[in-house]
C-alpha positions in Angstrom: 30.5 -14.7 -0.6 28.0 -12.5 -1.9 25.7 -15.0 -3.0 25.4 -15.9 0.7 24.8 -12.2 1.4 22.2 -12.2 -1.0 20.7 -15.0 0.6 20.5 -14.1 3.8 19.2 -10.9 3.1 16.6 -12.7 0.9 15.6 -15.0 3.9 15.8 -11.7 6.3 13.2 -10.5 4.2 10.7 -13.2 4.6 10.9 -13.3 8.2 9.3 -10.0 8.8 5.7 -8.5 7.6 5.6 -5.0 7.1 2.6 -3.2 8.6 3.4 -0.2 7.7 6.2 2.0 5.9 5.5 5.5 5.9 6.8 7.8 2.9 5.6 11.0 1.5 3.0 8.7 -0.9 1.9 7.1 2.0 -2.0 6.8 2.6 -2.5 8.0 6.0 -6.6 8.5 6.1 -7.0 5.5 8.0 -5.2 6.4 11.0 -6.8 8.1 13.3 -6.2 10.6 16.5 -8.3 10.0 19.7 -7.8 12.4 22.5 -8.6 12.7 26.0 -11.7 15.3 24.8 -13.6 11.7 24.5 -14.3 11.8 28.1 -14.1 15.9 28.9 -10.3 15.8 29.4 -8.3 18.5 26.7 -5.5 17.4 25.9 -5.0 17.6 21.6 -3.0 15.8 19.0 -2.6 15.7 15.0 -1.1 13.3 13.2 0.2 14.0 9.1 3.5 13.6 7.0 6.5 15.4 7.5 8.4 16.4 3.7 10.5 13.9 4.5 7.5 10.9 4.4 8.2 10.1 8.1 4.1 9.9 10.4 3.9 12.9 12.8 2.7 12.4 15.9 2.4 15.6 17.9 0.2 17.5 20.0 0.0 18.8 23.8 -1.6 16.3 26.7 -3.3 17.9 29.0 -4.0 16.6 33.1 -7.0 19.5 33.3 -10.5 17.7 34.2 -9.2 14.4 34.1 -7.6 13.6 31.0 -4.7 12.9 30.3 -3.7 11.0 26.9 -3.4 11.5 23.0 -3.5 8.1 20.9 -3.2 7.2 17.6 -5.0 4.4 16.2 -4.5 2.4 13.0 -7.3 -0.4 11.8 -5.6 -2.9 10.1 -6.8 -5.6 8.2 -7.2 -8.9 10.0 -3.1 -10.1 10.1 -1.6 -13.0 10.9 0.5 -13.0 13.7 1.7 -16.7 14.8 5.0 -17.0 12.8 6.5 -13.9 14.4 7.5 -13.3 17.9 7.7 -9.3 18.1 6.5 -6.1 16.2 9.6 -3.7 15.2 8.9 0.1 15.7 11.5 2.5 14.1 10.7 6.0 15.5 12.6 8.9 16.5 10.9 10.6 19.6 11.3 13.1 22.0 12.8 12.0 25.2 9.2 11.0 26.6 7.4 7.2 27.3 4.2 6.3 25.2 2.6 2.4 25.0 2.0 0.6 21.6 -0.9 -1.4 21.8 -2.6 -4.2 19.9 -5.9 -5.7 19.3 -6.1 -8.9 18.7 -10.3 -7.8 17.6 -10.9 -4.6 17.0 -14.1 -4.8 18.6 -12.5 -5.9 21.6 -13.0 -3.6 24.8 -9.3 -3.9 26.0 -6.3 -3.3 24.4 -2.7 -5.4 24.6 0.2 -2.9 26.1 3.7 -2.4 26.2 5.6 0.8 27.3 8.6 2.4 25.7 10.9 4.6 26.4 12.4 7.4 23.0 15.2 9.0 23.3 15.7 12.2 20.8 18.1 9.5 18.5 16.0 7.0 15.8 15.4 4.2 17.4 14.3 0.1 16.6 12.3 -0.7 19.6 11.2 -4.8 19.6 8.2 -5.3 21.7 7.7 -9.5 22.5 4.4 -10.3 21.3 3.5 -12.2 24.3 4.9 -10.2 26.6 2.0 -7.3 26.1 -0.6 -7.0 28.6 -3.9 -7.0 28.6 -5.4 -3.2 30.2 -8.4 -1.2 30.2 -8.9 2.2 30.8 -5.1 2.1 32.5 -5.7 -0.9 34.6 -4.3 -4.2 34.4 -6.7 -7.0 34.0 -6.3 -10.5 35.4 -6.5 -12.1 31.5 -3.4 -13.5 29.7 -1.2 -12.0 27.8 -1.3 -11.7 24.6 -1.2 -15.4 22.9 -3.1 -14.4 19.5 -2.9 -15.4 16.1 -4.6 -12.2 14.3 -4.2 -8.4 15.2 -6.8 -6.0 13.9 -5.5 -2.4 15.7 -2.5 -1.1 16.5 -2.3 2.0 18.8 0.3 5.0 20.1 -0.4 6.1 22.7 1.2 9.2 25.3 -0.3 9.6 28.9 2.9 9.9 31.5 -0.1 11.9 34.3 1.6 15.4 33.0 0.9 18.0 31.4 3.6 17.7 28.0 4.2 18.4 24.6 4.9 15.3 22.5 6.4 14.7 18.9 6.6 11.1 17.8 8.1 10.3 13.7 7.4 7.1 13.2 9.6 5.3 10.0 7.8 1.7 9.8 6.0 -1.2 12.1 6.8 -4.8 10.7 6.5 -7.9 12.4 9.3 -9.7 13.0 
């Protein structure tokens, strides 16, 4: 029985691919905050590692001056996703809604989006890649949902059309 459990565990490990595993030694210099200040807004956020080694994305979203979003972006090496159907996020939020976005080509103007809710506890959020819809500047596009073989960028975004403080702690991001 022990051998069976070990084999099953090894097979499960082979069926996933880690995109980012935060820990106290993580290099987060390629994670970039982009707030609505790029278009005149007044939101502000930052990203850091806490003493436990979790990524912490936190700040204040302001709808003043036509603003209303904060985002955290990570450009990764072109990563093949055709063997996977979902992205699994292990994170702890603050009870607010967030978006998770991917780009198959970092130069594309549009992203593929999924919204998820947090509940103040650690959660495993599973996002089905084919259900992620295309959007640009808050508008859904009339092109097919995500069906690409690669991703080059991932993004966490908060933009709930209201003034609010936020805090999202991230542990792992993986393909399953």
